[in-house]
Legacy VTK file of the C-alpha trace (Angstrom):
# vtk DataFile Version 3.0
C-alpha trace
ASCII
DATASET POLYDATA
POINTS 324 float
-46.036 26.378 -72.902
-42.127 25.786 -72.076
-41.581 29.437 -71.406
-44.980 28.895 -68.541
-43.229 25.761 -66.830
-39.712 27.595 -66.389
-41.727 30.689 -65.302
-40.470 31.431 -61.678
-43.184 33.772 -60.665
-46.940 33.775 -60.803
-46.860 37.013 -62.444
-44.866 35.558 -65.557
-47.384 32.514 -65.363
-50.282 34.571 -65.583
-48.748 36.944 -68.098
-48.091 33.882 -70.587
-51.583 32.792 -69.930
-53.175 36.244 -70.617
-51.768 36.412 -73.882
-52.644 33.270 -74.707
-56.095 33.488 -73.822
-56.529 36.650 -75.483
-54.895 35.096 -78.809
-57.657 32.022 -78.217
-60.150 34.621 -77.891
-59.285 36.939 -80.632
-59.326 33.852 -83.031
-62.562 33.017 -81.975
-63.966 36.247 -82.931
-62.489 36.680 -85.915
-64.053 32.962 -87.135
-67.450 34.005 -86.076
-67.905 37.576 -86.580
-66.295 38.627 -90.118
-66.328 42.145 -90.277
-66.767 42.398 -93.772
-69.918 40.213 -93.829
-71.392 42.373 -90.892
-71.041 45.592 -92.949
-72.773 43.700 -95.636
-75.394 43.200 -92.945
-75.343 46.608 -91.715
-76.616 47.783 -95.549
-79.096 45.156 -95.705
-80.321 45.903 -91.863
-80.669 49.558 -93.279
-82.328 48.826 -96.255
-85.061 46.568 -94.002
-85.370 50.054 -91.547
-86.027 52.454 -94.010
-88.564 50.253 -96.219
-90.307 49.364 -93.021
-90.803 52.644 -91.807
-90.836 54.724 -95.129
-88.528 56.806 -94.015
-88.221 60.645 -95.963
-85.428 62.374 -95.174
-85.830 66.126 -94.189
-83.385 69.391 -93.875
-80.306 69.106 -91.673
-80.777 70.838 -88.124
-78.507 71.894 -85.238
-78.928 71.290 -81.667
-76.060 73.530 -79.445
-75.211 71.803 -75.991
-72.555 72.749 -73.240
-72.057 71.914 -69.641
-72.818 74.495 -66.905
-71.246 75.106 -63.673
-73.122 72.133 -61.816
-72.058 69.727 -64.521
-75.149 69.626 -65.904
-76.043 69.622 -70.012
-77.964 72.341 -71.448
-78.876 72.611 -74.640
-80.842 74.813 -77.410
-81.706 74.917 -81.258
-81.168 79.030 -81.072
-76.990 79.452 -82.279
-76.957 83.273 -80.836
-79.269 82.110 -77.742
-76.682 79.178 -77.474
-73.045 81.500 -77.684
-74.336 83.640 -75.081
-75.456 81.267 -72.303
-72.182 79.225 -73.044
-70.492 82.089 -72.232
-72.081 82.740 -69.068
-71.611 78.845 -68.239
-67.781 79.336 -68.611
-67.755 82.486 -66.732
-69.312 80.687 -63.762
-67.193 77.356 -64.006
-64.016 79.721 -63.932
-65.314 81.100 -60.832
-65.157 77.622 -59.436
-61.776 76.755 -60.746
-63.620 74.087 -62.713
-62.258 72.239 -66.070
-63.390 74.210 -69.341
-65.454 72.011 -71.921
-66.038 73.570 -75.506
-69.461 74.001 -77.041
-70.818 71.019 -78.739
-72.835 71.084 -81.983
-74.965 68.448 -82.575
-75.972 67.681 -86.298
-79.120 65.916 -87.272
-81.572 65.221 -90.221
-85.142 64.687 -88.961
-87.059 62.231 -90.805
-90.747 61.408 -91.051
-92.068 58.127 -91.315
-94.788 56.402 -93.471
-96.970 56.375 -89.980
-96.444 60.259 -90.221
-94.250 60.075 -87.114
-90.989 62.345 -87.114
-87.538 60.721 -85.885
-85.136 63.368 -85.242
-82.010 61.023 -85.924
-81.266 57.557 -86.742
-77.752 55.657 -87.255
-76.787 51.911 -87.199
-73.252 50.684 -86.362
-70.883 48.134 -86.275
-69.505 46.998 -83.121
-66.226 45.921 -84.545
-65.633 49.154 -85.793
-64.592 52.511 -84.422
-64.302 55.578 -86.464
-64.341 53.238 -89.383
-61.339 51.237 -88.874
-61.668 47.533 -87.515
-61.244 47.228 -83.599
-62.009 44.825 -81.267
-61.583 46.656 -77.998
-65.243 46.725 -77.276
-66.367 43.038 -77.819
-63.298 41.435 -75.935
-64.130 43.985 -73.003
-67.824 42.981 -73.043
-66.862 39.193 -73.252
-64.449 39.446 -70.309
-66.448 41.766 -68.253
-69.644 39.419 -68.842
-67.994 36.205 -68.436
-69.503 35.028 -71.908
-68.063 31.989 -72.873
-68.463 32.321 -77.184
-68.583 35.700 -79.344
-72.008 34.819 -80.664
-73.294 35.597 -76.844
-72.610 39.223 -77.765
-76.125 40.410 -79.155
-75.354 44.092 -80.361
-72.673 43.587 -83.000
-75.245 45.427 -84.996
-77.161 48.391 -83.358
-79.827 50.530 -84.646
-80.452 54.044 -82.517
-83.385 56.324 -83.133
-84.021 59.146 -81.374
-87.505 60.989 -81.055
-88.497 64.712 -79.843
-89.715 62.921 -76.226
-90.097 59.861 -74.353
-93.691 59.988 -74.766
-93.260 59.358 -78.693
-91.178 55.996 -78.136
-94.298 53.905 -77.474
-95.466 54.935 -80.903
-92.297 53.985 -82.756
-92.039 50.839 -81.245
-95.824 50.009 -82.672
-94.459 51.213 -86.113
-91.213 48.895 -85.813
-93.380 45.982 -84.883
-95.207 46.685 -88.092
-92.471 44.809 -90.168
-89.945 43.130 -87.126
-92.914 41.529 -85.339
-94.697 41.781 -82.352
-93.430 41.108 -78.392
-93.270 37.858 -78.972
-90.142 38.294 -81.521
-88.129 40.408 -79.095
-85.523 39.249 -76.743
-83.849 41.202 -73.948
-86.022 43.713 -73.461
-85.306 46.910 -71.041
-86.915 49.564 -70.656
-86.183 52.713 -68.266
-88.831 54.882 -69.250
-92.250 53.028 -68.157
-92.463 53.902 -64.461
-94.578 50.606 -64.011
-91.996 48.897 -65.671
-89.013 50.372 -64.916
-85.515 48.687 -65.434
-82.116 49.419 -64.615
-79.384 49.433 -67.140
-76.518 48.994 -65.023
-75.558 50.437 -61.600
-72.953 52.702 -63.434
-75.918 54.015 -65.599
-77.015 57.357 -64.778
-80.509 57.934 -62.896
-80.844 60.329 -66.021
-80.076 57.954 -68.797
-83.265 56.678 -70.519
-83.708 54.430 -73.235
-85.978 51.379 -74.577
-84.154 48.818 -76.135
-84.399 44.966 -77.162
-82.981 42.313 -79.439
-84.697 41.480 -82.543
-83.245 38.705 -84.993
-83.814 40.249 -88.615
-84.002 37.407 -91.703
-81.589 38.598 -94.408
-80.376 36.728 -97.530
-77.193 34.185 -97.062
-74.167 36.748 -97.426
-72.377 34.785 -100.086
-75.517 35.290 -102.414
-73.965 39.142 -103.567
-70.752 37.295 -104.263
-72.271 34.704 -106.393
-74.385 36.963 -108.097
-70.628 39.127 -109.065
-69.235 35.652 -109.885
-72.264 34.520 -112.002
-71.935 38.297 -114.047
-68.050 38.276 -114.735
-69.099 34.648 -116.189
-71.577 35.466 -118.499
-69.774 38.370 -119.722
-66.746 35.833 -120.606
-69.353 33.610 -122.214
-68.673 30.865 -119.947
-71.097 27.906 -118.590
-72.749 29.230 -115.659
-75.258 26.063 -114.703
-73.249 24.895 -111.936
-73.397 28.488 -110.620
-76.828 29.127 -110.946
-77.442 25.609 -109.029
-75.222 26.801 -106.157
-76.962 30.455 -106.105
-80.275 28.588 -105.867
-78.881 26.722 -103.233
-77.873 29.615 -101.014
-81.408 32.018 -101.916
-83.065 29.309 -100.103
-80.177 29.252 -97.112
-81.656 32.652 -94.917
-79.281 33.972 -92.249
-80.967 35.271 -89.056
-78.787 38.385 -87.897
-79.064 39.661 -84.569
-80.096 43.303 -84.194
-79.947 45.613 -81.006
-82.682 48.216 -81.359
-82.496 51.598 -79.203
-85.006 54.485 -78.711
-84.397 57.373 -76.941
-85.630 60.443 -76.834
-83.483 63.800 -77.525
-82.720 65.028 -74.003
-81.469 61.979 -72.718
-79.849 61.309 -75.751
-78.013 65.126 -75.603
-77.316 64.312 -72.164
-75.428 61.016 -72.826
-73.262 62.649 -75.803
-72.167 65.883 -73.840
-68.455 65.621 -72.571
-67.766 66.837 -68.888
-71.235 66.099 -67.751
-72.306 63.552 -64.932
-74.333 62.070 -67.829
-71.842 61.281 -70.174
-72.357 57.704 -71.694
-68.557 57.339 -72.563
-67.949 57.879 -68.630
-69.992 54.979 -67.871
-67.981 52.653 -69.897
-64.678 53.937 -68.262
-66.129 52.971 -64.727
-67.314 49.809 -66.142
-64.017 48.998 -66.973
-62.235 50.202 -63.706
-64.948 48.252 -61.379
-64.784 45.384 -63.731
-62.818 43.904 -66.617
-59.706 45.817 -65.301
-59.713 43.545 -62.139
-60.267 40.476 -64.278
-57.210 41.265 -67.098
-54.873 42.790 -63.728
-56.199 40.514 -60.720
-55.141 41.916 -57.371
-53.447 39.121 -55.884
-50.510 39.564 -58.784
-50.899 43.347 -59.463
-52.027 44.633 -56.154
-48.718 47.599 -55.806
-49.740 48.322 -59.733
-53.254 48.773 -59.058
-52.830 50.975 -55.930
-51.063 53.193 -57.747
-53.644 53.204 -60.426
-56.173 54.160 -57.887
-54.040 56.695 -56.358
-54.034 58.626 -59.638
-57.721 58.435 -60.396
-58.175 59.711 -56.710
-55.341 62.650 -57.399
-57.738 63.351 -61.006
-60.817 63.663 -59.422
-59.593 65.727 -56.587
-57.804 68.363 -58.888
-61.184 68.625 -60.961
LINES 1 325
324 0 1 2 3 4 5 6 7 8 9 10 11 12 13 14 15 16 17 18 19 20 21 22 23 24 25 26 27 28 29 30 31 32 33 34 35 36 37 38 39 40 41 42 43 44 45 46 47 48 49 50 51 52 53 54 55 56 57 58 59 60 61 62 63 64 65 66 67 68 69 70 71 72 73 74 75 76 77 78 79 80 81 82 83 84 85 86 87 88 89 90 91 92 93 94 95 96 97 98 99 100 101 102 103 104 105 106 107 108 109 110 111 112 113 114 115 116 117 118 119 120 121 122 123 124 125 126 127 128 129 130 131 132 133 134 135 136 137 138 139 140 141 142 143 144 145 146 147 148 149 150 151 152 153 154 155 156 157 158 159 160 161 162 163 164 165 166 167 168 169 170 171 172 173 174 175 176 177 178 179 180 181 182 183 184 185 186 187 188 189 190 191 192 193 194 195 196 197 198 199 200 201 202 203 204 205 206 207 208 209 210 211 212 213 214 215 216 217 218 219 220 221 222 223 224 225 226 227 228 229 230 231 232 233 234 235 236 237 238 239 240 241 242 243 244 245 246 247 248 249 250 251 252 253 254 255 256 257 258 259 260 261 262 263 264 265 266 267 268 269 270 271 272 273 274 275 276 277 278 279 280 281 282 283 284 285 286 287 288 289 290 291 292 293 294 295 296 297 298 299 300 301 302 303 304 305 306 307 308 309 310 311 312 313 314 315 316 317 318 319 320 321 322 323
């Protein structure tokens, strides 16, 4: 604060306030969202879905996808056919002097539910992890972009994504999920870009070809300390130590359930492959980049203070686009 009072320019003052603000925000996230507890919750949520749907995994399969000369995505499960079509796409892109993108391979393990429905792929993620390492980037960007006051307002810390063959199968999968998570009364923030009578856009940055159904659920799980105390109890019994107080605490914790907020996303395979294809007009990572460029970037670097730098940054983006 001494540095702030003695600062001679608005920029220096803002730099100090921004760093203090980020330190406070990171501290709040760290205190509210323990990465270790989220990992434990993910394991339990995974078991809830595996048990509720009665998932039976099948053999691994592959989709081959590439970007054509119009930046559209093509894909097939036939490896030989993919190689031929990909080379043709590369040839056409070279004629137009477009950048070359490698063919992508999407590996998936289809599963059959106890309701005899087929899920091509499903995964569960921790928003505080990136490439299996602790990362605050995503949650900090979302809090800033959406003007959220507290970390607990981010409702997709744990995300479950399920992919089916076609969008017509999504309605049936929703019914399957309702058998163990509850009906529409238990869902929050439901968004559906599939139903033509109830279509909602995700954001102004979303591709018109990106379709998804998603909703927030509260899933009741045992208190995260139960597993830890069970381990202490096991050690105490092995050492022949009195376990009465530990058992009493364990009994209390078993009665204290925790509601874990989980975002469930359902997609058809066509929309999903379009969203993961690098270089395409439907690449989902590009949507995130556009969100940062148009929203959170200007909150971290306001025009009033960083105008000259922002103009240089904008010119570099325009130059990059024109070169491509």
